[in-house]
N, C-alpha and C positions, 0 to 999 in steps of 0.2 A: 504493499499500499504506500509505504514512504517512496517508493521508486517510482510510483508512478506519479504522485502528487511533485516528487520533483521534474519529472520529464512534463509535467502540465503546465509548472510555473517557468520552465525552461522553455517552451514553445510562447507560452503566452508571453515571457519577457521580450521575446524574438518580434512578434507582432506589434507590442508596444515600442520598440526602437525603431520597427520600419517607419513609425508614423511621428516620431520624435519632431523631425524636419516642420511638421505642419504647426507646430507648437511655437516655431520661432515667429518673434514680432514681425519680422521684416518677411516672412515667407508670401506669396501672393495669392492669398484664399480669401474668399467670401467671407463674409459674418456667418452665413448660412450653411457654409460648408465648415466652417469652424467649428460650428454646435454641433453637426456630427460627428467629427472626429473627437471631439471631446467625449461625446456621448459613447462611442465605440470604444475608446480607451478606459471609459469607466465600466461598460460591460466586460472589459478583459479582465480589469482589478477586481472585478465583485467576482469572476467565473470561479475561482478556487473555494470560495465560501459557499457556493451553490449546493443544493442538495443532489446528491448523488457524486460530488467532487470525491476524486480526481477522474472519474469518469476511464477512461480508458489510457491516463497520461497523455493526454493530448494528441489522440490520433482521430479517427474518421467517426468514432461516437461520442467524441466531446463537442458539445452545443456551441460550438464557436460563432460569436455576433457575425452578421454580416458586415463586409469591408465595406466603407462609405467609397461610393463612386465619384472620383474628382477630377 
């Protein structure tokens, strides 16, 4: 169980890192898109606390939130 939780957090952290650039003050993004990205990031942060976590450790059975289309 601990190994699956660790894999879930690692996969989640990689997805968060992929959206870090959108959080920079000078990144060209609309306010509506920024709201989408912030919501997505919050859902990722909340994932390990959801019922059923760590799911399958970040694999296909993990209920990943939809990636915002920017």
